[in-house]
C-alpha positions in Angstrom: 106.3 88.5 112.9 109.7 90.0 111.8 110.1 92.9 109.5 112.5 91.2 107.1 111.2 90.9 103.6 112.4 87.9 101.6 111.3 87.9 98.0 112.1 86.5 94.6 112.4 89.3 92.0 113.4 89.8 88.4 115.3 92.6 86.6 116.8 94.0 89.8 120.0 96.0 89.1 121.3 97.5 85.9 118.8 97.7 83.0 119.3 97.0 79.3 117.5 98.8 76.6 114.7 99.2 75.8 113.6 98.9 79.5 116.2 101.4 80.6 114.9 104.1 78.2 111.2 103.3 79.0 111.8 103.8 82.7 113.7 107.0 82.2 110.8 108.4 80.0 108.1 107.4 82.5 110.0 108.9 85.4 110.6 112.1 83.4 106.8 112.4 82.8 106.1 112.0 86.5 108.8 114.5 87.5 107.5 117.1 85.1 103.9 116.8 86.4 104.5 116.1 90.1 107.7 118.0 90.8 109.0 117.6 94.3 106.1 115.4 95.2 107.6 112.6 93.1 110.3 110.4 94.5 111.7 108.2 91.8 113.4 104.8 92.4 117.0 104.6 91.1 116.9 102.5 87.9 118.7 99.6 89.6 116.1 99.4 92.3 113.1 99.0 90.0 112.2 95.3 89.8 109.4 92.9 88.9 108.3 90.8 91.9 107.7 87.1 91.0 106.8 85.7 94.4 107.2 87.1 98.0 108.4 84.6 100.6 107.0 86.4 103.6 107.2 84.3 106.7 108.6 83.9 110.2 110.5 81.3 112.2 108.3 79.7 114.8 109.2 78.0 118.0 109.8 74.7 116.3 112.4 76.2 114.0 110.3 76.0 110.9 109.9 79.0 108.6 106.1 79.4 108.3 104.5 81.2 105.4 102.8 84.4 106.4 100.3 84.6 103.6 98.9 81.1 104.2 98.4 82.1 107.8 96.8 85.5 107.3 94.7 84.7 104.2 93.6 81.1 105.1 94.5 80.5 108.7 96.7 77.6 107.8 100.3 76.9 109.0 102.6 75.9 106.2 106.4 75.6 106.5 108.1 76.8 103.4 110.3 74.3 101.4 113.0 76.6 99.9 114.5 73.7 97.9 111.2 73.0 96.2 110.6 76.7 95.6 113.9 77.0 93.8 113.4 73.8 91.8 110.1 75.2 90.5 111.6 78.5 89.6 114.6 76.8 87.8 112.2 74.6 85.9 109.6 77.2 84.9 112.1 79.9 83.9 114.5 77.6 82.1 113.0 79.1 79.0 112.7 82.9 79.5 109.2 84.4 79.8 108.5 87.3 77.5 106.7 90.2 79.1 105.0 92.9 77.1 104.8 96.4 78.7 102.6 99.0 76.9 100.8 98.9 73.6 97.3 99.0 75.2 95.1 101.9 74.0 92.0 103.2 75.8 89.7 101.8 73.1 91.5 98.6 72.3 89.6 95.3 72.5 92.1 93.7 74.9 92.1 89.9 75.1 91.3 89.9 78.9 91.1 92.2 81.8 93.3 92.6 84.9 91.5 92.9 88.3 88.4 93.5 86.2 89.8 96.6 84.5 91.0 97.1 80.9 94.7 96.6 80.3 95.1 100.3 79.3 93.9 101.4 82.8 96.0 98.8 84.5 99.2 99.5 82.6 100.1 102.3 85.0 98.5 103.0 88.4 99.1 105.2 91.4 96.9 103.8 94.2 98.1 104.5 97.7 101.3 106.2 96.7 103.4 103.8 94.6 103.5 104.5 90.9 103.3 101.0 89.4 104.1 99.9 85.8 102.3 96.7 84.8 102.8 94.3 81.9 101.7 90.8 81.0 103.2 87.7 79.5 103.2 87.6 75.8 101.8 84.1 75.9 98.8 85.3 77.9 98.1 88.0 75.4 98.5 85.7 72.4 96.2 83.1 73.9 93.5 85.5 75.0 94.2 84.7 78.7 93.8 80.9 78.3 97.5 80.5 79.2 98.7 82.5 82.2 102.3 81.5 82.8 103.1 84.1 85.5 100.0 83.2 87.4 100.8 79.5 86.9 104.3 80.0 88.3 103.0 81.7 91.4 100.2 79.1 91.8 102.8 76.3 91.6 104.5 77.6 94.8 101.5 76.5 96.9 102.7 72.8 97.4 106.1 74.2 98.5 104.3 76.1 101.3 104.2 79.5 99.7 100.9 81.2 99.0 101.0 84.1 96.6 99.6 87.2 98.3 97.0 87.8 95.6 95.8 84.2 95.7 93.8 84.5 98.9 91.0 82.5 97.3 91.5 79.4 95.2 90.0 81.1 92.1 92.0 84.3 92.4 94.2 85.1 89.4 97.3 87.3 89.3 99.2 87.2 85.9 100.4 90.8 86.3 104.1 91.7 86.1 104.3 94.8 88.2 107.2 97.1 88.9 107.2 100.2 91.1 109.0 103.2 89.5 108.7 105.6 92.4 106.2 107.1 94.9 104.1 110.3 95.1 103.9 112.2 98.3 100.6 112.1 100.3 100.2 115.8 99.8 100.3 115.5 96.0 97.1 117.0 94.6 94.9 114.2 93.3 94.3 116.0 90.0 98.1 116.1 89.4 98.4 112.4 90.2 95.6 111.5 87.9 97.0 113.7 85.1 100.4 112.0 85.6 98.9 108.5 85.4 96.9 109.5 82.2 100.1 110.9 80.6 102.1 107.8 81.3 99.3 105.5 80.0 99.1 107.6 76.8 102.8 107.2 76.3 102.8 103.5 77.0 99.9 102.9 74.5 102.2 103.9 71.6 105.6 102.7 73.0 105.3 99.0 73.8 108.4 97.0 74.7 109.1 93.4 75.5 111.4 92.2 78.2 112.7 88.7 78.8 112.5 87.2 82.3 114.8 84.2 82.7 117.0 82.7 85.3 119.7 85.2 84.6 117.4 88.0 85.7 116.1 86.4 88.9 117.4 86.9 92.4 116.4 86.2 96.0 116.6 89.4 98.0 116.3 90.2 101.7 115.7 93.7 103.0 114.2 95.6 105.9 112.0 97.8 103.7 109.5 96.8 101.0 111.1 99.3 98.5 114.2 97.0 98.4 116.3 100.2 98.4 119.2 98.5 100.4 118.9 94.7 100.4 121.3 93.1 102.8 121.1 89.8 101.0 121.1 89.3 97.2 121.9 86.1 95.3 121.1 84.4 92.1 119.6 80.9 92.2 120.2 78.4 93.6 120.8 79.2 97.2 121.1 76.6 99.9 117.8 76.1 101.7 119.5 76.6 105.1 121.0 79.9 104.0 117.5 81.1 102.9 116.1 80.1 106.3 118.7 82.1 108.1 117.4 85.3 106.4 114.3 85.3 108.7 115.1 87.1 111.9 
């Protein structure tokens, strides 16, 4: 399979307030506590992934979805026109995302990956420092409505399996954005203290961001950090042009 990453992301590029200020404060906390062991993303590189279009072009010329193949052993060509129709329909009204505002003792309306929202609001597993928020509608409904999970799940008939939907009952309503990485040699105690400090700040400094069609792009890059995408376009993009991104 090729190394090209094709993905649909939101909020890539220049940031407006209050997101710009929040990211700056989080990165400042990490820099103070981790020093040279922290490699921040430039603000424009920080993004929220909506759906990854991982795949490869097979010998028939079809672009086959990688996650269907690896997670379920099924071959599904991706329908890029249908993917974009779904995105255009489901994000015609912007989706409000809340970041922060979850204290350690709060009675949150649901959990994320089985953990309290305070613990999930900022994580550092494996190197990436990840900021996580949730749709306002999910929070207001106690998790009965999960619009981000629904958007990702709706991609399945278009031949795109969300990477965290390996099983039919799996749920991923998380809006996650990497703000940087910590080096492998960073002392675990320092990493844990950084995570705790950011969570404490987030608990009392919540913001909301709007994710609508104006904030959505299809990107193609040769690295998962999306540091230097060689293709970037707002929707819609001709299906044949998207297919040519796979090499």
